[in-house]
C-alpha positions in Angstrom: 12.2 72.7 113.3 14.4 73.7 110.3 16.2 70.4 110.2 14.5 69.5 106.9 16.5 72.4 105.3 19.8 71.5 106.8 20.2 68.1 105.2 19.7 69.3 101.6 22.2 72.2 102.3 24.9 69.7 103.2 24.0 67.6 100.2 24.6 70.5 97.9 28.2 71.0 99.3 31.5 70.0 97.6 32.1 66.4 96.8 34.0 64.6 99.5 33.1 67.2 102.2 36.0 69.5 101.5 35.7 72.9 103.0 36.8 75.7 100.6 37.8 73.3 97.8 37.5 75.8 94.9 40.2 78.3 93.9 39.7 81.8 95.4 41.1 83.4 92.2 38.4 81.6 90.1 35.7 83.0 92.5 37.0 86.6 92.1 37.5 86.4 88.3 33.8 87.4 87.5 34.0 90.4 89.7 37.3 91.5 88.1 35.9 91.1 84.7 32.8 93.1 85.6 35.0 95.9 86.9 37.1 95.9 83.7 34.0 96.1 81.5 32.5 98.9 83.6 35.7 100.8 83.5 36.0 100.7 79.7 32.3 101.2 78.9 31.3 103.8 81.6 34.1 105.3 83.7 36.8 105.9 81.0 34.5 107.8 78.5 33.1 109.8 81.4 36.5 110.8 82.6 37.5 111.7 79.0 34.4 113.9 78.6 35.1 115.6 82.0 38.6 116.4 80.9 37.6 117.9 77.6 34.9 120.0 79.4 37.4 121.3 81.9 39.9 122.1 79.1 37.1 124.1 77.2 36.3 126.0 80.4 39.9 126.8 81.1 40.4 128.1 77.5 37.4 130.5 77.6 38.4 133.9 76.2 36.9 137.4 75.8 34.6 137.5 72.8 33.7 133.8 72.8 30.1 133.0 72.0 28.8 130.5 74.6 25.8 128.6 75.7 25.3 128.1 79.4 24.0 125.0 81.1 20.7 126.9 81.6 20.4 127.5 77.9 21.4 131.2 77.8 23.3 132.3 74.7 25.7 135.1 75.0 29.2 136.6 74.4 31.9 136.8 77.1 32.7 140.4 77.8 35.1 139.9 80.8 36.9 137.1 82.7 37.8 136.9 86.3 39.2 134.0 88.3 36.1 131.8 88.5 33.5 134.4 87.3 32.7 135.5 83.7 30.5 138.3 82.6 28.3 137.4 79.7 26.4 139.8 77.5 23.1 138.2 76.7 21.3 141.2 75.2 21.9 144.9 74.5 22.8 146.6 77.9 22.2 143.2 79.7 25.3 141.6 81.3 25.2 138.6 83.7 27.9 137.4 86.0 28.1 133.6 86.2 30.5 130.9 87.1 32.8 129.4 84.5 31.4 126.0 85.3 28.0 127.1 84.0 29.3 127.2 80.4 28.3 124.0 78.5 29.7 124.8 75.1 31.4 127.4 72.9 29.5 128.4 69.7 30.7 129.4 66.3 28.7 131.5 63.8 27.9 128.3 61.9 26.8 126.4 65.0 28.3 124.6 67.9 31.9 123.5 67.9 33.8 121.3 70.2 36.9 122.5 72.1 39.1 120.3 69.9 37.8 122.1 66.7 38.3 125.5 68.5 42.0 124.7 69.1 42.5 123.6 65.5 41.0 126.9 64.2 43.2 129.1 66.5 46.4 127.3 65.5 45.7 128.0 61.8 45.5 131.8 62.4 
């Protein structure tokens, strides 16, 4: 019933009827190249961003002005192991996870964790 498809399939095979005539390394090369491109364009920048975020969270200190991932602006009043207490208004303090901090603010605006370290080393 499907014999009309079988003959064209054999006709499209390697010349001389050799089975597996092409180099296996040449067949894997496109996949290796795709992985290398994905690593340098997607994975590596994401890993670097994750490391800088973790460094910023580890360096949180009392009195830092922060913005949480939920958009709350406040000042850190106390630090525990994985919990911080943030003052968001007069007589309003909220306990939250350190991981909820998205960035540290300066009076002039946002600053990255690298700029924060440079300012502290000058003092």
